[in-house]
N, C-alpha and C positions, 0 to 999 in steps of 0.2 A: 613409861607411858604417863602422860599427864591426863588426869580426869578433868574434863571441861566443866564449866559452870552451866553450860547450855549445850544441848545436842539436838540436831534435827533428825526426826524419824519420819520418813515418808512425807516430808514437807511440814510436819508439825514440830514446833520448837518446845522442847522439854527443859525445864530448869532442873539442875542436878544439885542436890544438897546432901549434907551429912547430918544425921540425928543420932545422938547418943542414946543408948538403951533401947534402940529399935528392936534388938533381938530379945530383950526382956519383956517388952510390951507384946510383941506379936510372934516371937520365936523365929524371926527371919533376919537375914543380913542385909537385905535390900528389897525394894519394891518399886514398881512402876504404877503410877496412878494416871489413868487415861483421862479422867474427869478434870483433874487439876493440871494435867500435863507436867508432872513432876516425877523425878527419879530420886528416891531417898536411899542413902547408904549408911549402914552402921560404921562409924569412923574408927572404932577401936580394933583395927585389924592391920596386919602387915600390908605394905604398899602393893605387893603382887596380888594379894587377896582382894584388896579394894578394886584393883583393875579388873580382876575376874568377875567380881560382883557387878561392876559397871557394865561390862560386856554382856553378862547374863541378862541384866534388865533391858538393855538395848535390844537384845535378841528377842525377848518377849514382845517388845514393841514392833519390831520388824515383822515377826511372824503374824501378829494380830492384824496389823494394817495390810499385810499381804493376803489376808483372808484365810490363814492357816491357824485358826483359833484352837483346833484340836491339838496341834503340835505345840502351840504356845502354852496350853494348859498342861502339857506333859513335862513335868519338872525334870524327870530323868533325861529326856531328850534335850531340853534347853541346857541343862547342866553339862551334858556330854559335848554338845556342839559349842557351847560358850567356852568351855575349857579348851577345846581344840582351837578355836579362834584366838583365844588369849595366848596360847603357846605359839601359834603361827605368827602373831603380831609382836611378840616379845622373844628375844633370844639372849643368850648369855653375853653376846657382844653388844647388845643394846636393843632399843626398840625400833621396829621397822617404821613406826609412826613418827617418832621424833628424830630418827637418824642416829 
């Protein structure tokens, strides 16, 4: 799976970038910022983990814009559904997204 430089969530375009030491500064591997329309990911992770972080942050965006703020704020829920989506979109034979 290729992590894009931009992603649309409910019609809003978010820039996707990588920032080293994000986990040291805030204790997290990724974050979505609705004010600046950015998704930031800690780059020092294996590729499959980076993909899961990206999907996790996009899911936060989808839930928030769909009006499910309570679910978006529930990290356990977002982690579980995000991991399930990542597994469904990637297989040992290849990615469903990239063929």
